[in-house]
C-alpha positions as CSV (number, residue, x, y, z in Angstrom):
1,M,-18.6,-16.2,14.3
2,P,-14.9,-15.2,14.8
3,A,-12.8,-14.7,11.7
4,A,-10.4,-17.5,10.9
5,P,-6.8,-16.7,11.7
6,L,-4.6,-15.6,8.8
7,T,-1.3,-17.5,8.3
8,T,1.9,-15.9,7.3
9,V,4.4,-16.6,4.5
10,P,8.1,-16.4,5.3
11,S,9.8,-13.5,3.5
12,P,12.8,-14.3,1.3
13,S,13.9,-10.8,0.9
14,S,17.1,-9.5,2.3
15,P,17.1,-6.7,4.9
16,P,17.0,-3.1,3.4
17,P,20.1,-1.0,3.8
18,F,18.7,1.5,6.4
19,R,16.8,0.2,9.4
20,G,17.2,2.7,12.2
21,R,14.3,2.9,14.7
22,V,12.9,6.0,16.3
23,G,12.7,5.7,20.1
24,R,13.5,2.0,20.1
25,D,17.1,2.2,21.3
26,A,18.2,5.2,23.3
27,S,21.8,4.8,22.2
28,S,20.8,5.4,18.6
29,G,20.0,9.0,19.4
30,Y,16.7,8.8,17.4
31,H,14.4,10.3,20.0
32,P,10.7,11.0,19.1
33,V,10.9,14.8,18.9
34,P,8.2,16.6,16.9
35,R,9.4,18.1,13.5
36,R,12.8,16.5,13.9
37,Y,12.0,13.9,11.1
38,R,10.9,14.1,7.5
39,L,9.1,11.6,5.3
40,H,10.1,11.6,1.7
41,L,7.3,10.1,-0.3
42,S,6.0,9.5,-3.8
43,P,2.4,8.2,-3.5
44,S,2.6,6.6,-6.9
45,C,4.8,4.0,-5.1
46,P,2.7,1.5,-3.2
47,R,5.0,1.5,-0.2
48,C,4.9,5.3,0.0
49,L,1.1,5.2,-0.4
50,R,0.8,3.0,2.6
51,I,2.9,5.4,4.7
52,A,1.0,8.5,3.4
53,V,-2.4,7.1,4.3
54,T,-1.2,6.0,7.7
55,H,0.5,9.3,8.3
56,S,-2.9,11.1,7.6
57,L,-4.9,8.7,9.7
58,L,-2.6,9.5,12.6
59,G,-2.8,13.2,12.0
60,L,0.9,13.8,11.8
61,E,1.0,16.5,9.1
62,E,2.7,19.0,11.5
63,T,4.6,16.5,13.7
64,V,6.4,14.6,10.9
65,P,6.3,16.8,7.7
66,V,6.2,15.2,4.3
67,V,8.6,16.1,1.5
68,P,6.8,15.1,-1.8
69,L,8.7,13.5,-4.6
70,P,7.8,13.2,-8.3
71,A,5.6,10.3,-9.4
72,V,8.3,9.0,-11.7
73,P,11.9,8.7,-10.4
74,D,14.2,10.8,-12.5
75,L,17.4,8.7,-12.4
76,P,18.2,5.9,-14.8
77,D,18.6,3.4,-11.9
78,G,15.0,4.1,-10.7
79,G,16.1,6.5,-7.9
80,H,15.3,10.1,-7.1
81,S,18.0,12.7,-7.5
82,A,16.5,14.7,-4.6
83,L,17.3,11.8,-2.3
84,R,20.8,11.2,-3.5
85,P,22.4,13.6,-1.0
86,L,20.7,11.9,1.9
87,Y,21.9,8.4,0.7
88,E,25.4,9.6,0.2
89,A,25.5,11.3,3.6
90,S,24.2,8.1,5.2
91,A,26.5,5.6,3.4
92,H,29.7,6.6,1.6
93,R,29.4,5.8,-2.1
94,H,26.0,4.0,-1.5
95,P,25.9,1.6,-4.5
96,G,22.1,1.3,-4.9
97,P,19.4,3.6,-6.2
98,A,18.2,6.5,-4.0
99,V,14.6,5.2,-3.7
100,A,11.6,6.2,-1.6
101,P,10.2,5.9,1.0
102,V,12.8,7.6,3.3
103,L,12.5,8.7,6.9
104,S,15.2,11.2,7.4
105,D,16.6,13.0,10.5
106,T,17.0,16.8,10.1
107,W,19.4,17.0,13.0
108,T,22.0,14.8,11.4
109,G,21.0,15.1,7.7
110,R,21.0,11.3,7.4
111,I,18.5,8.5,6.7
112,V,16.9,6.8,9.7
113,S,15.0,4.1,7.7
114,T,13.9,3.0,4.3
115,H,12.0,0.0,5.6
116,T,8.3,0.5,5.3
117,P,7.0,-1.7,8.1
118,D,9.4,-0.1,10.6
119,I,8.5,3.4,9.5
120,L,4.8,2.7,9.9
121,R,5.2,1.2,13.3
122,D,7.4,3.9,14.6
123,L,5.0,6.6,13.4
124,A,2.2,5.0,15.2
125,R,4.1,4.1,18.4
126,C,6.2,7.2,18.8
127,F,3.9,10.0,17.4
128,G,0.4,8.5,17.1
129,G,-0.8,9.4,20.6
130,D,-4.3,8.6,21.8
131,A,-6.3,11.6,20.6
132,P,-10.1,11.0,20.6
133,G,-11.4,10.0,17.2
134,R,-7.9,9.3,15.8
135,A,-7.3,5.9,14.2
136,A,-5.2,3.3,15.9
137,P,-3.5,1.4,13.0
138,Y,-1.7,-1.0,15.3
139,P,-4.0,-1.8,18.2
140,H,-2.7,-3.8,21.1
141,G,-2.8,-7.5,20.5
142,A,-3.4,-7.2,16.7
143,E,0.3,-7.1,15.6
144,A,0.6,-10.7,14.6
145,E,-2.6,-10.6,12.5
146,I,-1.5,-7.4,10.8
147,E,1.9,-9.0,9.9
148,A,0.0,-12.0,8.5
149,V,-2.1,-9.7,6.3
150,E,1.1,-7.9,5.1
151,H,2.7,-11.1,4.1
152,L,-0.4,-12.5,2.4
153,V,-1.1,-9.4,0.5
154,E,2.5,-9.0,-0.6
155,Y,3.0,-12.5,-1.8
156,H,-0.5,-13.8,-2.7
157,V,-2.1,-10.7,-4.0
158,D,0.5,-8.2,-5.4
159,R,3.2,-10.7,-6.5
160,A,0.7,-13.4,-7.5
161,A,-1.2,-10.8,-9.7
162,Q,2.2,-9.8,-11.2
163,H,3.0,-13.4,-12.1
164,A,-0.5,-14.1,-13.3
165,G,0.0,-11.4,-16.0
166,R,3.6,-12.2,-17.0
167,A,3.9,-12.7,-20.8
168,D,6.9,-14.9,-20.4
169,A,5.3,-17.3,-18.0
170,D,3.7,-20.5,-19.2
171,A,0.0,-21.2,-18.8
172,T,0.5,-23.4,-15.7
173,E,2.5,-20.7,-13.9
174,R,-0.1,-18.1,-14.7
175,R,-3.0,-20.3,-13.6
176,T,-1.3,-21.2,-10.3
177,A,-0.6,-17.5,-9.6
178,L,-4.2,-16.6,-10.4
179,D,-5.5,-19.3,-8.2
180,S,-3.3,-18.1,-5.3
181,L,-4.6,-14.6,-5.8
182,L,-8.2,-15.6,-5.9
183,R,-7.9,-17.7,-2.7
184,V,-6.7,-14.7,-0.7
185,L,-9.3,-12.4,-2.2
186,G,-12.0,-15.0,-1.3
187,S,-10.7,-15.2,2.2
188,L,-10.8,-11.4,2.6
189,E,-14.3,-11.4,1.0
190,G,-15.5,-13.9,3.7
191,R,-14.1,-11.8,6.5
192,L,-15.9,-8.7,5.2
193,A,-19.1,-10.6,5.0
194,R,-19.0,-10.9,8.9
195,Q,-17.3,-7.7,9.9
196,D,-16.8,-4.1,8.9
197,F,-13.0,-4.2,8.5
198,V,-10.4,-6.8,7.7
199,L,-9.6,-7.6,11.4
200,G,-12.9,-6.7,13.0
201,D,-15.0,-3.7,13.8
202,E,-12.2,-1.1,13.7
203,M,-9.9,0.1,10.9
204,T,-6.3,-1.0,11.3
205,A,-3.1,-1.1,9.2
206,A,-4.4,-4.3,7.6
207,D,-7.1,-2.3,5.9
208,V,-4.5,0.2,4.6
209,Q,-2.4,-2.7,3.2
210,V,-5.4,-4.3,1.5
211,W,-6.6,-1.0,0.0
212,V,-3.2,-0.2,-1.5
213,A,-3.0,-3.7,-2.9
214,L,-6.5,-3.4,-4.5
215,V,-5.5,0.0,-6.0
216,R,-2.5,-1.6,-7.6
217,L,-4.5,-4.6,-8.7
218,D,-7.0,-2.5,-10.6
219,T,-4.6,0.2,-11.9
220,V,-1.5,-1.8,-12.7
221,H,-1.8,-5.6,-12.7
222,R,-5.2,-5.6,-14.4
223,L,-3.6,-4.3,-17.6
224,H,-1.7,-7.6,-18.0
225,L,-4.5,-10.0,-17.2
226,D,-7.1,-11.4,-19.6
227,A,-10.7,-10.3,-19.4
228,V,-11.9,-13.6,-17.8
229,A,-9.2,-13.3,-15.0
230,V,-10.3,-9.7,-14.3
231,H,-13.9,-10.6,-14.0
232,R,-13.0,-13.4,-11.6
233,V,-10.9,-10.9,-9.6
234,A,-13.8,-8.4,-9.6
235,D,-16.3,-11.1,-8.4
236,H,-15.7,-10.2,-4.7
237,P,-18.3,-7.5,-4.2
238,R,-17.8,-6.9,-0.5
239,L,-14.1,-6.6,-0.9
240,W,-14.4,-4.0,-3.7
241,A,-17.2,-2.2,-1.8
242,H,-14.7,-2.0,1.1
243,A,-12.1,-0.5,-1.3
244,R,-14.7,2.0,-2.5
245,R,-15.7,3.0,1.1
246,L,-12.1,3.6,2.1
247,T,-11.4,5.6,-1.0
248,A,-14.1,8.0,0.1
249,H,-12.2,8.5,3.4
250,P,-10.1,11.7,3.2
251,A,-7.0,10.0,4.6
252,F,-7.1,7.5,1.7
253,G,-8.5,9.4,-1.3
254,R,-6.4,12.5,-1.0
255,H,-3.3,10.5,-1.6
256,L,-4.6,8.6,-4.6
257,D,-2.6,9.9,-7.6
258,L,-4.1,7.8,-10.5
259,D,-2.2,9.8,-13.1
260,G,1.1,9.3,-11.3
261,I,0.5,5.6,-10.8
262,A,-0.1,5.2,-14.6
263,R,3.0,7.3,-15.5
264,R,5.2,5.4,-13.1
265,H,3.9,2.1,-14.4
266,H,4.3,2.9,-18.1
267,A,7.8,4.4,-17.5
268,H,9.2,1.1,-16.2
269,C,6.8,-1.7,-17.4
270,R,7.9,-3.8,-20.3
271,G,5.0,-6.2,-20.2
272,L,2.3,-6.7,-22.8
273,E,-1.2,-5.2,-22.4
274,A,-3.9,-7.9,-22.3
275,A,-7.7,-7.9,-22.8
276,G,-8.2,-7.1,-19.1
277,A,-7.0,-3.6,-19.7
278,A,-10.5,-2.7,-21.0
279,V,-12.2,-4.0,-17.9
280,R,-12.1,-1.4,-15.1
281,I,-13.2,-2.7,-11.7
282,L,-13.7,0.6,-9.8
283,D,-14.0,4.2,-10.9
284,W,-11.5,5.3,-8.3
285,A,-11.6,9.0,-9.3
286,A,-15.3,9.2,-8.9
287,H,-15.2,7.8,-5.4
288,V,-12.5,10.3,-4.4
289,A,-14.7,13.1,-5.7
290,D,-17.7,11.8,-3.8
291,G,-15.7,11.5,-0.6
292,S,-18.4,13.3,1.4
293,A,-20.7,10.4,0.9
294,R,-19.5,7.6,3.2
295,P,-21.3,4.3,2.4
296,S,-22.1,2.1,5.3
297,P,-20.4,-1.3,5.7
298,E,-23.7,-2.9,4.8
299,E,-24.0,-1.1,1.5
300,P,-24.9,-3.4,-1.3
301,A,-21.8,-4.0,-3.5
302,G,-23.5,-4.6,-6.8
303,S,-22.1,-1.5,-8.3
304,T,-18.6,-2.9,-8.0
305,A,-19.2,-5.2,-11.0
306,P,-16.6,-4.5,-13.6
307,H,-17.5,-2.3,-16.5
308,R,-15.9,-1.4,-19.8
309,A,-13.7,1.6,-19.4
310,S,-13.7,4.2,-22.2
311,R,-10.8,3.6,-24.4
């Protein structure tokens, strides 16, 4: 039985300040030359984590080197001082914070892009190649469904979970946000009951997006939900088994900086901790450590039931 199509949600956000494309427009001068570009990433940031995982899946460690950034930005505006020269070289008196992710051009010393979807697609299209055994995050014909997953996850998982845990929201707003979150988790659960990955039998960028969202859901948003809500979120065994299976994959687990995510969250969060903080859904560190044991897609997911974390 084919999976039901995923629908998109229009994005209200304004375009980011830097949206150059590699290899898309010859007049731009951004040709796909190995080692010309650098990625500046802080994997405690969810957007950077998506790029880091995709970068590893594509095997681009030598082709597009990564410049690591601290887990917690060191400037008062939430930016990184290490990125400030790039921002100032790219836009005179750039008014905003110098945030990651950044794709920079070593030939000009300027920023190519700070827009995560464009960076991901350019990495795959211009540098991914077709080496045997290498993942194809953006397979031909799947672009629309991948975009649909991106929108659903951003607005109905990540943002919905954030709103569901807001201390200043009324009960109706929190309930509506939680219902939206649970609907999407249920849709993904249904898909994974019929197939190995979010879009079918092969791993794609949709799986990376969902995995990053689940990491954030359990390590950040859970802290602001009540225990009942966390148990309802955890009651999607195939989805959390999928997260556990991906965490055991070296391209995923090697970039999972749990301590950095916690420090970044606590450095900027002003929300109240709720009862759900005591209900951990996955032991992420254990699954990274056991990365050599790759569970099959049919693995029973009973072990994903939430358990009390040691306090």
